[in-house]
N, C-alpha and C positions, 0 to 999 in steps of 0.2 A: 504494500500500500504506500510505502514511503516514496517509491519512484513516481507513482501517479500524483501523489499530493505535492511532490516537489515541483511539478510542472504548473501547479495551480496557485501556490502561495507566493506572496510578494517576496522580494529579496530581503527587505527589512520591514520592521513595523511590529504590530501587536496582533497575535492570533488569539481570539477568544474561543475556548473550547466549551461548548454548552453540554451539560450532562456528562462530565468527565468520569463519573463512576469511580472506579478504584484509583485512577490516576496513572495507570500503566501506559495508556496511549500517550498522554501528555508527556510523561517522562521520556518515552521513546522518541517522540517527535522533537522535544526540546533538545535532546542530545544530538539528534540528526540534523537539526536546523538551528545552530547556535546563534546565528545573526538575528533571529526572530525572538521577540519577547512573547512568552506564553502566559495566558491568563486562563487557568482552569476554573471550573465552577461545578457545583452540584447542589441540589436542594437538600440533600441528606447530610446531617452532621457527621455520621460515620463515614460517608463517602469523602467528605472534605478532609477528615483525619487521614484516611487512606491516601488521598492525593498528596497531602503534605509529606507523608512518609515516603511514597514513591518518588517524589520530586525533591527530596532533601538533598542539598548540595548542588543543585542545578541553579546557577546564578541567573539564568534567563527565564525562570518560572516565578511568577508572583504568587502570593498566598491565595488559595482557592476562595472564590466568592460564593455566597449563598444566592444562587439564581434559580428561580422556578421559571422554566421556559414559558409557561402560560401566563405569568404575571405581566401586567402592562408596563411596569418600570423595573429596570435592572440597575444594579449599582456600578455601572460602567457607562462611559459617555462616548466611546469610540472604539473601533477595532478595524484593522486593515484587512482582516479575514475572519470568518466565523466557521468553525469546524464542529460538526456534531456526528458522533459515531454511535450507531445502535441505540438511538433514543426514539426515533419516530414510531417504530412499531411497538415499543414497550412503554407507551404513554397514551393518554387520551388525545384525540384529534386537536383539542384546544391547545395542547403543548406544541404541536406542530405549527398551528396558526400563530401562537405566541413567538415561536422561534423565528418564523418568517417576518413577523412584525418587528422583532428586535433586530434582526439582520438588516432590514430596510432602514431602520433608524440609525444604526451604528456604522454601517459600511460606507466608505467613500465611493464615488462613482467608479464603476468597474470592479469594485471589491468583491471577492468570491464568498459565497456561502457554499460550503462543501458538506454534503450529507452522505453517509455511508451506512449500508445495511441492506436487508432484503426488502424488495418491493414487488408489487404486481404490475404487469404491463399487459394491456389488452392484446397486443400483437405477439406476445411470447407466452407459451404455456408455462404455468407456474410449476416449478419442480415439485415432485411428490414430497421431498423433505421439507420444502417451504410450506406446503399445504398442511403437513403434520405440525410444523412449528406454529403456523397461524392458528390452528385449532387449539394447541396447548396454551397459546397466549390468551385467546378469547375465553378459555376455561378458567384461567387465573383472574382475568378481568375483561368483561365484555367490551370495555372501551378501548382495549388494546387490539393489535392485529396489524398485518401487513397492509400498507397503504398503496394506493394506485398512483403510479408516476403521473398520470394525466391529472389527477385530482390535486396532487402536491404542486404540480406545475401551474395549474389554473390559480390556485391560492397564492402562489409566489407572484405570478404576474399581476394579480389584483393589488399586490403590495409594492409594485414597482421593481420586482426582481425578475430579470429575464433569464430564461433557460439558456445555458451555455453548452452543456454537454452531458452525456451519460457515458460512463466508463464501466465496462464489464469487469467483474472481479471474481476470484475463485469462490467456491462454495455457494453459488447462486446469489451472491451479493452484488451490488452495484454502487458506484459513486455517482451522485447527482450534483451538478454544479450550476448554481444560479449566480448572476452578477447584478449588482445594483446599477 
């Protein structure tokens, strides 16, 4: 994933990672891209503690912020890129809409919103493993589940984010890129 993300990120600036979870991805990317400042976030206190542990000793990682993607206000006023890995399907649709709203507020013109995870596409049959995963997500919470790329794109465009590209990834995942 680092190769694909490298082509999308700015050379310098701040990358806001929304829903950083354990912090493992942030630590990996911060080490791989030392010219960038990384701002991890997670709404869960235990997640933020894990992020701090994973990122300890990395000078280009700020303390994790308490950001609920669905909230209308975030404690950050700008980002040169926004990265969100594996949140869209494990959260209510309101979190995706909030993520899109936040990216539209924070990004400079041309700045990327980079989403990674499994999605549905009308023109591509959903892999059986993703169908099973979707069922298990909905069993845990009916508001969760794989999102349709066309629906995410329509919501992004309503917020001034234009679709840039879709990148196929291993294990039936994709990267979606939107730009302000």
